[in-house]
PDB file with SEQRES, HELIX, SHEET and CRYST1 records, atoms N, CA, C and O in Angstrom:
SEQRES   1 A   83  UNK UNK UNK UNK UNK UNK UNK UNK UNK UNK UNK UNK UNK          
SEQRES   2 A   83  UNK UNK UNK UNK UNK UNK UNK UNK UNK UNK UNK UNK UNK          
SEQRES   3 A   83  UNK UNK UNK UNK UNK UNK UNK UNK UNK UNK UNK UNK UNK          
SEQRES   4 A   83  UNK UNK UNK UNK UNK UNK UNK UNK UNK UNK UNK UNK UNK          
SEQRES   5 A   83  UNK UNK UNK UNK UNK UNK UNK UNK UNK UNK UNK UNK UNK          
SEQRES   6 A   83  UNK UNK UNK UNK UNK UNK UNK UNK UNK UNK UNK UNK UNK          
SEQRES   7 A   83  UNK UNK UNK UNK UNK                                          
HELIX    1 AA1 UNK A    3  UNK A   13  1                                  11    
HELIX    2 AA2 UNK A   22  UNK A   32  1                                  11    
HELIX    3 AA3 UNK A   65  UNK A   77  1                                  13    
SHEET    1 AA1 4 UNK A  35  UNK A  39  0                                        
SHEET    2 AA1 4 UNK A  42  UNK A  47 -1                                        
SHEET    3 AA1 4 UNK A  50  UNK A  59 -1                                        
SHEET    4 AA1 4 UNK A  62  UNK A  63 -1                                        
CRYST1    1.000    1.000    1.000  90.00  90.00  90.00 P 1           1          
ATOM      1  N   UNK A   1     179.678  66.912  74.220  1.00  0.00           N  
ATOM      2  CA  UNK A   1     180.509  65.805  73.787  1.00  0.00           C  
ATOM      3  C   UNK A   1     181.710  66.391  73.038  1.00  0.00           C  
ATOM      4  O   UNK A   1     181.538  67.168  72.099  1.00  0.00           O  
ATOM      5  N   UNK A   2     182.912  66.021  73.449  1.00  0.00           N  
ATOM      6  CA  UNK A   2     184.088  66.569  72.789  1.00  0.00           C  
ATOM      7  C   UNK A   2     184.426  65.790  71.513  1.00  0.00           C  
ATOM      8  O   UNK A   2     183.819  64.759  71.222  1.00  0.00           O  
ATOM      9  N   UNK A   3     185.391  66.296  70.769  1.00  0.00           N  
ATOM     10  CA  UNK A   3     185.703  65.702  69.467  1.00  0.00           C  
ATOM     11  C   UNK A   3     186.263  64.290  69.587  1.00  0.00           C  
ATOM     12  O   UNK A   3     186.043  63.459  68.706  1.00  0.00           O  
ATOM     13  N   UNK A   4     186.996  64.009  70.687  1.00  0.00           N  
ATOM     14  CA  UNK A   4     187.520  62.657  70.861  1.00  0.00           C  
ATOM     15  C   UNK A   4     186.388  61.649  71.077  1.00  0.00           C  
ATOM     16  O   UNK A   4     186.414  60.551  70.521  1.00  0.00           O  
ATOM     17  N   UNK A   5     185.406  62.025  71.880  1.00  0.00           N  
ATOM     18  CA  UNK A   5     184.278  61.126  72.120  1.00  0.00           C  
ATOM     19  C   UNK A   5     183.456  60.933  70.852  1.00  0.00           C  
ATOM     20  O   UNK A   5     182.975  59.829  70.594  1.00  0.00           O  
ATOM     21  N   UNK A   6     183.286  61.992  70.053  1.00  0.00           N  
ATOM     22  CA  UNK A   6     182.562  61.861  68.779  1.00  0.00           C  
ATOM     23  C   UNK A   6     183.290  60.907  67.841  1.00  0.00           C  
ATOM     24  O   UNK A   6     182.662  60.077  67.185  1.00  0.00           O  
ATOM     25  N   UNK A   7     184.625  61.024  67.777  1.00  0.00           N  
ATOM     26  CA  UNK A   7     185.408  60.131  66.927  1.00  0.00           C  
ATOM     27  C   UNK A   7     185.300  58.694  67.426  1.00  0.00           C  
ATOM     28  O   UNK A   7     185.131  57.772  66.628  1.00  0.00           O  
ATOM     29  N   UNK A   8     185.396  58.498  68.730  1.00  0.00           N  
ATOM     30  CA  UNK A   8     185.267  57.160  69.301  1.00  0.00           C  
ATOM     31  C   UNK A   8     183.897  56.573  68.977  1.00  0.00           C  
ATOM     32  O   UNK A   8     183.804  55.401  68.610  1.00  0.00           O  
ATOM     33  N   UNK A   9     182.844  57.358  69.105  1.00  0.00           N  
ATOM     34  CA  UNK A   9     181.498  56.884  68.770  1.00  0.00           C  
ATOM     35  C   UNK A   9     181.395  56.518  67.297  1.00  0.00           C  
ATOM     36  O   UNK A   9     180.740  55.535  66.950  1.00  0.00           O  
ATOM     37  N   UNK A  10     182.032  57.294  66.427  1.00  0.00           N  
ATOM     38  CA  UNK A  10     182.009  56.999  64.990  1.00  0.00           C  
ATOM     39  C   UNK A  10     182.722  55.682  64.690  1.00  0.00           C  
ATOM     40  O   UNK A  10     182.255  54.893  63.868  1.00  0.00           O  
ATOM     41  N   UNK A  11     183.851  55.446  65.356  1.00  0.00           N  
ATOM     42  CA  UNK A  11     184.580  54.192  65.152  1.00  0.00           C  
ATOM     43  C   UNK A  11     183.770  53.020  65.693  1.00  0.00           C  
ATOM     44  O   UNK A  11     183.666  51.984  65.037  1.00  0.00           O  
ATOM     45  N   UNK A  12     183.195  53.174  66.883  1.00  0.00           N  
ATOM     46  CA  UNK A  12     182.412  52.092  67.481  1.00  0.00           C  
ATOM     47  C   UNK A  12     181.152  51.791  66.682  1.00  0.00           C  
ATOM     48  O   UNK A  12     180.693  50.649  66.654  1.00  0.00           O  
ATOM     49  N   UNK A  13     180.590  52.806  66.031  1.00  0.00           N  
ATOM     50  CA  UNK A  13     179.414  52.610  65.178  1.00  0.00           C  
ATOM     51  C   UNK A  13     179.767  51.686  64.018  1.00  0.00           C  
ATOM     52  O   UNK A  13     178.990  50.795  63.676  1.00  0.00           O  
ATOM     53  N   UNK A  14     180.927  51.891  63.414  1.00  0.00           N  
ATOM     54  CA  UNK A  14     181.445  50.976  62.408  1.00  0.00           C  
ATOM     55  C   UNK A  14     180.836  51.059  61.029  1.00  0.00           C  
ATOM     56  O   UNK A  14     181.191  50.257  60.165  1.00  0.00           O  
ATOM     57  N   UNK A  15     179.940  51.987  60.782  1.00  0.00           N  
ATOM     58  CA  UNK A  15     179.301  52.040  59.466  1.00  0.00           C  
ATOM     59  C   UNK A  15     180.137  52.751  58.417  1.00  0.00           C  
ATOM     60  O   UNK A  15     180.192  52.302  57.273  1.00  0.00           O  
ATOM     61  N   UNK A  16     180.787  53.845  58.777  1.00  0.00           N  
ATOM     62  CA  UNK A  16     181.564  54.604  57.803  1.00  0.00           C  
ATOM     63  C   UNK A  16     182.951  54.874  58.374  1.00  0.00           C  
ATOM     64  O   UNK A  16     183.164  55.868  59.068  1.00  0.00           O  
ATOM     65  N   UNK A  17     183.886  53.985  58.077  1.00  0.00           N  
ATOM     66  CA  UNK A  17     185.232  54.126  58.612  1.00  0.00           C  
ATOM     67  C   UNK A  17     186.201  54.724  57.606  1.00  0.00           C  
ATOM     68  O   UNK A  17     187.397  54.816  57.882  1.00  0.00           O  
ATOM     69  N   UNK A  18     185.708  55.129  56.449  1.00  0.00           N  
ATOM     70  CA  UNK A  18     186.567  55.789  55.468  1.00  0.00           C  
ATOM     71  C   UNK A  18     186.679  57.266  55.827  1.00  0.00           C  
ATOM     72  O   UNK A  18     185.803  57.821  56.490  1.00  0.00           O  
ATOM     73  N   UNK A  19     187.739  57.880  55.394  1.00  0.00           N  
ATOM     74  CA  UNK A  19     187.961  59.318  55.560  1.00  0.00           C  
ATOM     75  C   UNK A  19     188.051  59.754  57.017  1.00  0.00           C  
ATOM     76  O   UNK A  19     187.572  60.830  57.374  1.00  0.00           O  
ATOM     77  N   UNK A  20     188.654  58.932  57.850  1.00  0.00           N  
ATOM     78  CA  UNK A  20     188.937  59.329  59.226  1.00  0.00           C  
ATOM     79  C   UNK A  20     190.422  59.658  59.287  1.00  0.00           C  
ATOM     80  O   UNK A  20     191.264  58.838  58.919  1.00  0.00           O  
ATOM     81  N   UNK A  21     190.737  60.855  59.750  1.00  0.00           N  
ATOM     82  CA  UNK A  21     192.119  61.314  59.747  1.00  0.00           C  
ATOM     83  C   UNK A  21     192.974  60.503  60.706  1.00  0.00           C  
ATOM     84  O   UNK A  21     192.584  60.234  61.842  1.00  0.00           O  
ATOM     85  N   UNK A  22     194.153  60.117  60.222  1.00  0.00           N  
ATOM     86  CA  UNK A  22     195.100  59.339  61.010  1.00  0.00           C  
ATOM     87  C   UNK A  22     195.502  60.099  62.278  1.00  0.00           C  
ATOM     88  O   UNK A  22     195.560  59.515  63.360  1.00  0.00           O  
ATOM     89  N   UNK A  23     195.776  61.389  62.145  1.00  0.00           N  
ATOM     90  CA  UNK A  23     196.203  62.191  63.298  1.00  0.00           C  
ATOM     91  C   UNK A  23     195.129  62.219  64.385  1.00  0.00           C  
ATOM     92  O   UNK A  23     195.451  62.235  65.573  1.00  0.00           O  
ATOM     93  N   UNK A  24     193.865  62.225  63.988  1.00  0.00           N  
ATOM     94  CA  UNK A  24     192.774  62.227  64.968  1.00  0.00           C  
ATOM     95  C   UNK A  24     192.702  60.897  65.715  1.00  0.00           C  
ATOM     96  O   UNK A  24     192.488  60.873  66.927  1.00  0.00           O  
ATOM     97  N   UNK A  25     192.880  59.789  64.989  1.00  0.00           N  
ATOM     98  CA  UNK A  25     192.846  58.463  65.627  1.00  0.00           C  
ATOM     99  C   UNK A  25     194.032  58.316  66.571  1.00  0.00           C  
ATOM    100  O   UNK A  25     193.897  57.792  67.677  1.00  0.00           O  
ATOM    101  N   UNK A  26     195.193  58.781  66.127  1.00  0.00           N  
ATOM    102  CA  UNK A  26     196.393  58.724  66.961  1.00  0.00           C  
ATOM    103  C   UNK A  26     196.177  59.506  68.257  1.00  0.00           C  
ATOM    104  O   UNK A  26     196.487  59.006  69.338  1.00  0.00           O  
ATOM    105  N   UNK A  27     195.652  60.718  68.157  1.00  0.00           N  
ATOM    106  CA  UNK A  27     195.401  61.543  69.343  1.00  0.00           C  
ATOM    107  C   UNK A  27     194.385  60.880  70.271  1.00  0.00           C  
ATOM    108  O   UNK A  27     194.522  60.945  71.492  1.00  0.00           O  
ATOM    109  N   UNK A  28     193.371  60.245  69.694  1.00  0.00           N  
ATOM    110  CA  UNK A  28     192.360  59.546  70.488  1.00  0.00           C  
ATOM    111  C   UNK A  28     192.988  58.409  71.289  1.00  0.00           C  
ATOM    112  O   UNK A  28     192.742  58.283  72.489  1.00  0.00           O  
ATOM    113  N   UNK A  29     193.798  57.582  70.629  1.00  0.00           N  
ATOM    114  CA  UNK A  29     194.398  56.438  71.312  1.00  0.00           C  
ATOM    115  C   UNK A  29     195.360  56.876  72.412  1.00  0.00           C  
ATOM    116  O   UNK A  29     195.374  56.284  73.491  1.00  0.00           O  
ATOM    117  N   UNK A  30     196.156  57.895  72.152  1.00  0.00           N  
ATOM    118  CA  UNK A  30     197.075  58.401  73.177  1.00  0.00           C  
ATOM    119  C   UNK A  30     196.282  58.954  74.358  1.00  0.00           C  
ATOM    120  O   UNK A  30     196.658  58.746  75.512  1.00  0.00           O  
ATOM    121  N   UNK A  31     195.200  59.651  74.076  1.00  0.00           N  
ATOM    122  CA  UNK A  31     194.362  60.202  75.151  1.00  0.00           C  
ATOM    123  C   UNK A  31     193.700  59.095  75.973  1.00  0.00           C  
ATOM    124  O   UNK A  31     193.483  59.259  77.173  1.00  0.00           O  
ATOM    125  N   UNK A  32     193.379  57.967  75.329  1.00  0.00           N  
ATOM    126  CA  UNK A  32     192.749  56.849  76.035  1.00  0.00           C  
ATOM    127  C   UNK A  32     193.745  56.075  76.887  1.00  0.00           C  
ATOM    128  O   UNK A  32     193.340  55.242  77.698  1.00  0.00           O  
ATOM    129  N   UNK A  33     195.048  56.335  76.720  1.00  0.00           N  
ATOM    130  CA  UNK A  33     196.052  55.672  77.544  1.00  0.00           C  
ATOM    131  C   UNK A  33     196.881  54.633  76.822  1.00  0.00           C  
ATOM    132  O   UNK A  33     197.649  53.913  77.459  1.00  0.00           O  
ATOM    133  N   UNK A  34     196.750  54.535  75.515  1.00  0.00           N  
ATOM    134  CA  UNK A  34     197.567  53.608  74.751  1.00  0.00           C  
ATOM    135  C   UNK A  34     198.978  54.172  74.616  1.00  0.00           C  
ATOM    136  O   UNK A  34     199.158  55.383  74.490  1.00  0.00           O  
ATOM    137  N   UNK A  35     199.979  53.290  74.643  1.00  0.00           N  
ATOM    138  CA  UNK A  35     201.366  53.687  74.419  1.00  0.00           C  
ATOM    139  C   UNK A  35     201.688  53.468  72.952  1.00  0.00           C  
ATOM    140  O   UNK A  35     201.353  52.429  72.383  1.00  0.00           O  
ATOM    141  N   UNK A  36     202.341  54.454  72.340  1.00  0.00           N  
ATOM    142  CA  UNK A  36     202.629  54.411  70.908  1.00  0.00           C  
ATOM    143  C   UNK A  36     204.077  53.996  70.668  1.00  0.00           C  
ATOM    144  O   UNK A  36     204.994  54.431  71.365  1.00  0.00           O  
ATOM    145  N   UNK A  37     204.254  53.148  69.668  1.00  0.00           N  
ATOM    146  CA  UNK A  37     205.586  52.760  69.204  1.00  0.00           C  
ATOM    147  C   UNK A  37     205.580  52.881  67.688  1.00  0.00           C  
ATOM    148  O   UNK A  37     204.683  52.352  67.030  1.00  0.00           O  
ATOM    149  N   UNK A  38     206.559  53.564  67.128  1.00  0.00           N  
ATOM    150  CA  UNK A  38     206.593  53.807  65.688  1.00  0.00           C  
ATOM    151  C   UNK A  38     207.792  53.094  65.086  1.00  0.00           C  
ATOM    152  O   UNK A  38     208.924  53.252  65.544  1.00  0.00           O  
ATOM    153  N   UNK A  39     207.524  52.301  64.044  1.00  0.00           N  
ATOM    154  CA  UNK A  39     208.570  51.631  63.268  1.00  0.00           C  
ATOM    155  C   UNK A  39     208.258  51.881  61.805  1.00  0.00           C  
ATOM    156  O   UNK A  39     207.409  51.207  61.221  1.00  0.00           O  
ATOM    157  N   UNK A  40     208.944  52.852  61.212  1.00  0.00           N  
ATOM    158  CA  UNK A  40     208.655  53.206  59.826  1.00  0.00           C  
ATOM    159  C   UNK A  40     207.280  53.840  59.735  1.00  0.00           C  
ATOM    160  O   UNK A  40     206.981  54.805  60.438  1.00  0.00           O  
ATOM    161  N   UNK A  41     206.440  53.288  58.858  1.00  0.00           N  
ATOM    162  CA  UNK A  41     205.084  53.832  58.717  1.00  0.00           C  
ATOM    163  C   UNK A  41     204.086  53.129  59.634  1.00  0.00           C  
ATOM    164  O   UNK A  41     202.920  53.519  59.686  1.00  0.00           O  
ATOM    165  N   UNK A  42     204.525  52.103  60.355  1.00  0.00           N  
ATOM    166  CA  UNK A  42     203.629  51.368  61.245  1.00  0.00           C  
ATOM    167  C   UNK A  42     203.639  51.999  62.636  1.00  0.00           C  
ATOM    168  O   UNK A  42     204.693  52.198  63.239  1.00  0.00           O  
ATOM    169  N   UNK A  43     202.465  52.300  63.118  1.00  0.00           N  
ATOM    170  CA  UNK A  43     202.293  52.825  64.468  1.00  0.00           C  
ATOM    171  C   UNK A  43     201.579  51.739  65.267  1.00  0.00           C  
ATOM    172  O   UNK A  43     200.452  51.364  64.945  1.00  0.00           O  
ATOM    173  N   UNK A  44     202.240  51.235  66.310  1.00  0.00           N  
ATOM    174  CA  UNK A  44     201.666  50.188  67.154  1.00  0.00           C  
ATOM    175  C   UNK A  44     201.252  50.795  68.486  1.00  0.00           C  
ATOM    176  O   UNK A  44     201.958  51.627  69.055  1.00  0.00           O  
ATOM    177  N   UNK A  45     200.102  50.364  68.967  1.00  0.00           N  
ATOM    178  CA  UNK A  45     199.560  50.891  70.217  1.00  0.00           C  
ATOM    179  C   UNK A  45     199.246  49.731  71.147  1.00  0.00           C  
ATOM    180  O   UNK A  45     198.612  48.752  70.754  1.00  0.00           O  
ATOM    181  N   UNK A  46     199.706  49.861  72.399  1.00  0.00           N  
ATOM    182  CA  UNK A  46     199.431  48.866  73.428  1.00  0.00           C  
ATOM    183  C   UNK A  46     198.914  49.590  74.658  1.00  0.00           C  
ATOM    184  O   UNK A  46     199.203  50.762  74.895  1.00  0.00           O  
ATOM    185  N   UNK A  47     198.139  48.845  75.427  1.00  0.00           N  
ATOM    186  CA  UNK A  47     197.594  49.403  76.668  1.00  0.00           C  
ATOM    187  C   UNK A  47     197.662  48.324  77.738  1.00  0.00           C  
ATOM    188  O   UNK A  47     197.410  47.151  77.462  1.00  0.00           O  
ATOM    189  N   UNK A  48     198.000  48.716  78.946  1.00  0.00           N  
ATOM    190  CA  UNK A  48     198.036  47.776  80.057  1.00  0.00           C  
ATOM    191  C   UNK A  48     196.649  47.174  80.249  1.00  0.00           C  
ATOM    192  O   UNK A  48     195.651  47.894  80.285  1.00  0.00           O  
ATOM    193  N   UNK A  49     196.594  45.863  80.372  1.00  0.00           N  
ATOM    194  CA  UNK A  49     195.324  45.182  80.563  1.00  0.00           C  
ATOM    195  C   UNK A  49     194.621  44.791  79.279  1.00  0.00           C  
ATOM    196  O   UNK A  49     193.594  44.113  79.314  1.00  0.00           O  
ATOM    197  N   UNK A  50     195.169  45.214  78.134  1.00  0.00           N  
ATOM    198  CA  UNK A  50     194.585  44.871  76.835  1.00  0.00           C  
ATOM    199  C   UNK A  50     195.573  43.958  76.120  1.00  0.00           C  
ATOM    200  O   UNK A  50     196.702  44.357  75.836  1.00  0.00           O  
ATOM    201  N   UNK A  51     195.147  42.747  75.833  1.00  0.00           N  
ATOM    202  CA  UNK A  51     196.027  41.759  75.220  1.00  0.00           C  
ATOM    203  C   UNK A  51     196.341  42.111  73.771  1.00  0.00           C  
ATOM    204  O   UNK A  51     197.469  41.924  73.316  1.00  0.00           O  
ATOM    205  N   UNK A  52     195.350  42.617  73.050  1.00  0.00           N  
ATOM    206  CA  UNK A  52     195.514  42.897  71.626  1.00  0.00           C  
ATOM    207  C   UNK A  52     196.381  44.128  71.402  1.00  0.00           C  
ATOM    208  O   UNK A  52     196.349  45.084  72.177  1.00  0.00           O  
ATOM    209  N   UNK A  53     197.159  44.079  70.322  1.00  0.00           N  
ATOM    210  CA  UNK A  53     197.959  45.222  69.897  1.00  0.00           C  
ATOM    211  C   UNK A  53     197.263  45.840  68.694  1.00  0.00           C  
ATOM    212  O   UNK A  53     196.786  45.123  67.815  1.00  0.00           O  
ATOM    213  N   UNK A  54     197.202  47.156  68.652  1.00  0.00           N  
ATOM    214  CA  UNK A  54     196.554  47.873  67.556  1.00  0.00           C  
ATOM    215  C   UNK A  54     197.637  48.422  66.643  1.00  0.00           C  
ATOM    216  O   UNK A  54     198.536  49.128  67.100  1.00  0.00           O  
ATOM    217  N   UNK A  55     197.558  48.102  65.347  1.00  0.00           N  
ATOM    218  CA  UNK A  55     198.485  48.627  64.353  1.00  0.00           C  
ATOM    219  C   UNK A  55     197.733  49.564  63.432  1.00  0.00           C  
ATOM    220  O   UNK A  55     196.633  49.252  62.974  1.00  0.00           O  
ATOM    221  N   UNK A  56     198.331  50.716  63.161  1.00  0.00           N  
ATOM    222  CA  UNK A  56     197.737  51.679  62.241  1.00  0.00           C  
ATOM    223  C   UNK A  56     198.800  52.179  61.280  1.00  0.00           C  
ATOM    224  O   UNK A  56     199.970  52.313  61.638  1.00  0.00           O  
ATOM    225  N   UNK A  57     198.377  52.451  60.059  1.00  0.00           N  
ATOM    226  CA  UNK A  57     199.236  53.052  59.052  1.00  0.00           C  
ATOM    227  C   UNK A  57     198.465  54.178  58.385  1.00  0.00           C  
ATOM    228  O   UNK A  57     197.273  54.042  58.109  1.00  0.00           O  
ATOM    229  N   UNK A  58     199.145  55.292  58.128  1.00  0.00           N  
ATOM    230  CA  UNK A  58     198.463  56.339  57.362  1.00  0.00           C  
ATOM    231  C   UNK A  58     198.462  56.012  55.881  1.00  0.00           C  
ATOM    232  O   UNK A  58     199.414  55.424  55.367  1.00  0.00           O  
ATOM    233  N   UNK A  59     197.412  56.387  55.207  1.00  0.00           N  
ATOM    234  CA  UNK A  59     197.357  56.328  53.749  1.00  0.00           C  
ATOM    235  C   UNK A  59     197.008  57.750  53.333  1.00  0.00           C  
ATOM    236  O   UNK A  59     195.841  58.141  53.339  1.00  0.00           O  
ATOM    237  N   UNK A  60     198.017  58.510  52.977  1.00  0.00           N  
ATOM    238  CA  UNK A  60     197.839  59.948  52.827  1.00  0.00           C  
ATOM    239  C   UNK A  60     197.668  60.530  54.217  1.00  0.00           C  
ATOM    240  O   UNK A  60     198.522  60.327  55.080  1.00  0.00           O  
ATOM    241  N   UNK A  61     196.588  61.244  54.448  1.00  0.00           N  
ATOM    242  CA  UNK A  61     196.334  61.802  55.782  1.00  0.00           C  
ATOM    243  C   UNK A  61     195.290  60.995  56.552  1.00  0.00           C  
ATOM    244  O   UNK A  61     194.961  61.340  57.687  1.00  0.00           O  
ATOM    245  N   UNK A  62     194.764  59.926  55.948  1.00  0.00           N  
ATOM    246  CA  UNK A  62     193.716  59.118  56.581  1.00  0.00           C  
ATOM    247  C   UNK A  62     194.276  57.803  57.114  1.00  0.00           C  
ATOM    248  O   UNK A  62     195.348  57.358  56.704  1.00  0.00           O  
ATOM    249  N   UNK A  63     193.538  57.193  58.031  1.00  0.00           N  
ATOM    250  CA  UNK A  63     193.875  55.864  58.527  1.00  0.00           C  
ATOM    251  C   UNK A  63     193.237  54.827  57.607  1.00  0.00           C  
ATOM    252  O   UNK A  63     192.204  55.085  56.988  1.00  0.00           O  
ATOM    253  N   UNK A  64     193.854  53.662  57.522  1.00  0.00           N  
ATOM    254  CA  UNK A  64     193.315  52.608  56.663  1.00  0.00           C  
ATOM    255  C   UNK A  64     192.045  52.027  57.293  1.00  0.00           C  
ATOM    256  O   UNK A  64     192.048  51.667  58.471  1.00  0.00           O  
ATOM    257  N   UNK A  65     190.959  51.934  56.515  1.00  0.00           N  
ATOM    258  CA  UNK A  65     189.680  51.463  57.070  1.00  0.00           C  
ATOM    259  C   UNK A  65     189.741  50.056  57.664  1.00  0.00           C  
ATOM    260  O   UNK A  65     189.102  49.803  58.685  1.00  0.00           O  
ATOM    261  N   UNK A  66     190.489  49.138  57.058  1.00  0.00           N  
ATOM    262  CA  UNK A  66     190.518  47.779  57.612  1.00  0.00           C  
ATOM    263  C   UNK A  66     191.200  47.773  58.978  1.00  0.00           C  
ATOM    264  O   UNK A  66     190.847  46.960  59.833  1.00  0.00           O  
ATOM    265  N   UNK A  67     192.158  48.653  59.198  1.00  0.00           N  
ATOM    266  CA  UNK A  67     192.803  48.735  60.503  1.00  0.00           C  
ATOM    267  C   UNK A  67     191.879  49.393  61.525  1.00  0.00           C  
ATOM    268  O   UNK A  67     191.948  49.084  62.715  1.00  0.00           O  
ATOM    269  N   UNK A  68     191.025  50.289  61.071  1.00  0.00           N  
ATOM    270  CA  UNK A  68     190.030  50.875  61.973  1.00  0.00           C  
ATOM    271  C   UNK A  68     188.991  49.831  62.381  1.00  0.00           C  
ATOM    272  O   UNK A  68     188.482  49.872  63.501  1.00  0.00           O  
ATOM    273  N   UNK A  69     188.672  48.898  61.483  1.00  0.00           N  
ATOM    274  CA  UNK A  69     187.757  47.800  61.852  1.00  0.00           C  
ATOM    275  C   UNK A  69     188.398  46.921  62.926  1.00  0.00           C  
ATOM    276  O   UNK A  69     187.719  46.484  63.856  1.00  0.00           O  
ATOM    277  N   UNK A  70     189.710  46.660  62.803  1.00  0.00           N  
ATOM    278  CA  UNK A  70     190.414  45.882  63.825  1.00  0.00           C  
ATOM    279  C   UNK A  70     190.451  46.641  65.152  1.00  0.00           C  
ATOM    280  O   UNK A  70     190.287  46.045  66.217  1.00  0.00           O  
ATOM    281  N   UNK A  71     190.666  47.956  65.086  1.00  0.00           N  
ATOM    282  CA  UNK A  71     190.642  48.788  66.292  1.00  0.00           C  
ATOM    283  C   UNK A  71     189.265  48.720  66.941  1.00  0.00           C  
ATOM    284  O   UNK A  71     189.162  48.590  68.161  1.00  0.00           O  
ATOM    285  N   UNK A  72     188.219  48.806  66.146  1.00  0.00           N  
ATOM    286  CA  UNK A  72     186.845  48.738  66.655  1.00  0.00           C  
ATOM    287  C   UNK A  72     186.613  47.429  67.398  1.00  0.00           C  
ATOM    288  O   UNK A  72     186.030  47.415  68.482  1.00  0.00           O  
ATOM    289  N   UNK A  73     187.074  46.329  66.806  1.00  0.00           N  
ATOM    290  CA  UNK A  73     186.907  45.021  67.442  1.00  0.00           C  
ATOM    291  C   UNK A  73     187.632  44.975  68.793  1.00  0.00           C  
ATOM    292  O   UNK A  73     187.093  44.452  69.768  1.00  0.00           O  
ATOM    293  N   UNK A  74     188.837  45.515  68.850  1.00  0.00           N  
ATOM    294  CA  UNK A  74     189.598  45.547  70.099  1.00  0.00           C  
ATOM    295  C   UNK A  74     188.892  46.394  71.151  1.00  0.00           C  
ATOM    296  O   UNK A  74     188.791  45.989  72.308  1.00  0.00           O  
ATOM    297  N   UNK A  75     188.409  47.557  70.758  1.00  0.00           N  
ATOM    298  CA  UNK A  75     187.717  48.435  71.704  1.00  0.00           C  
ATOM    299  C   UNK A  75     186.452  47.783  72.248  1.00  0.00           C  
ATOM    300  O   UNK A  75     186.160  47.895  73.439  1.00  0.00           O  
ATOM    301  N   UNK A  76     185.699  47.105  71.389  1.00  0.00           N  
ATOM    302  CA  UNK A  76     184.475  46.443  71.838  1.00  0.00           C  
ATOM    303  C   UNK A  76     184.777  45.236  72.719  1.00  0.00           C  
ATOM    304  O   UNK A  76     184.084  45.010  73.712  1.00  0.00           O  
ATOM    305  N   UNK A  77     185.801  44.457  72.372  1.00  0.00           N  
ATOM    306  CA  UNK A  77     186.153  43.274  73.161  1.00  0.00           C  
ATOM    307  C   UNK A  77     186.590  43.633  74.576  1.00  0.00           C  
ATOM    308  O   UNK A  77     186.365  42.864  75.510  1.00  0.00           O  
ATOM    309  N   UNK A  78     187.209  44.790  74.738  1.00  0.00           N  
ATOM    310  CA  UNK A  78     187.725  45.193  76.046  1.00  0.00           C  
ATOM    311  C   UNK A  78     186.879  46.289  76.690  1.00  0.00           C  
ATOM    312  O   UNK A  78     187.282  46.885  77.689  1.00  0.00           O  
ATOM    313  N   UNK A  79     185.715  46.549  76.118  1.00  0.00           N  
ATOM    314  CA  UNK A  79     184.740  47.500  76.664  1.00  0.00           C  
ATOM    315  C   UNK A  79     185.354  48.880  76.915  1.00  0.00           C  
ATOM    316  O   UNK A  79     185.159  49.477  77.974  1.00  0.00           O  
ATOM    317  N   UNK A  80     186.096  49.371  75.927  1.00  0.00           N  
ATOM    318  CA  UNK A  80     186.712  50.701  75.998  1.00  0.00           C  
ATOM    319  C   UNK A  80     185.837  51.663  75.203  1.00  0.00           C  
ATOM    320  O   UNK A  80     186.059  51.873  74.011  1.00  0.00           O  
ATOM    321  N   UNK A  81     184.851  52.240  75.862  1.00  0.00           N  
ATOM    322  CA  UNK A  81     183.874  53.089  75.177  1.00  0.00           C  
ATOM    323  C   UNK A  81     183.918  54.542  75.628  1.00  0.00           C  
ATOM    324  O   UNK A  81     183.134  55.358  75.143  1.00  0.00           O  
ATOM    325  N   UNK A  82     184.809  54.878  76.535  1.00  0.00           N  
ATOM    326  CA  UNK A  82     184.916  56.256  77.049  1.00  0.00           C  
ATOM    327  C   UNK A  82     186.327  56.777  76.825  1.00  0.00           C  
ATOM    328  O   UNK A  82     187.306  56.031  76.864  1.00  0.00           O  
ATOM    329  N   UNK A  83     186.399  58.084  76.588  1.00  0.00           N  
ATOM    330  CA  UNK A  83     187.703  58.736  76.407  1.00  0.00           C  
ATOM    331  C   UNK A  83     188.241  59.127  77.751  1.00  0.00           C  
ATOM    332  O   UNK A  83     189.331  59.692  77.839  1.00  0.00           O  
TER     333      UNK A  83                                                      
END                                                                             
């Protein structure tokens, strides 16, 4: 299992979303096929066939946990469980 799949499994598990590096989440989403758009500190991700837009902001070097919960909900709703 590669590091992207481990990170995806950790996000989908949803128990401990603190201390996940923003750069790792960004790399995961780009690898999954999401398109990134940056406006200031807001990073927006969209994917063809997925209605929801994912917004992420770094807080230091980590991603904000509440935004990771929203990402988790989007991934589960659209059955995106593989890298």
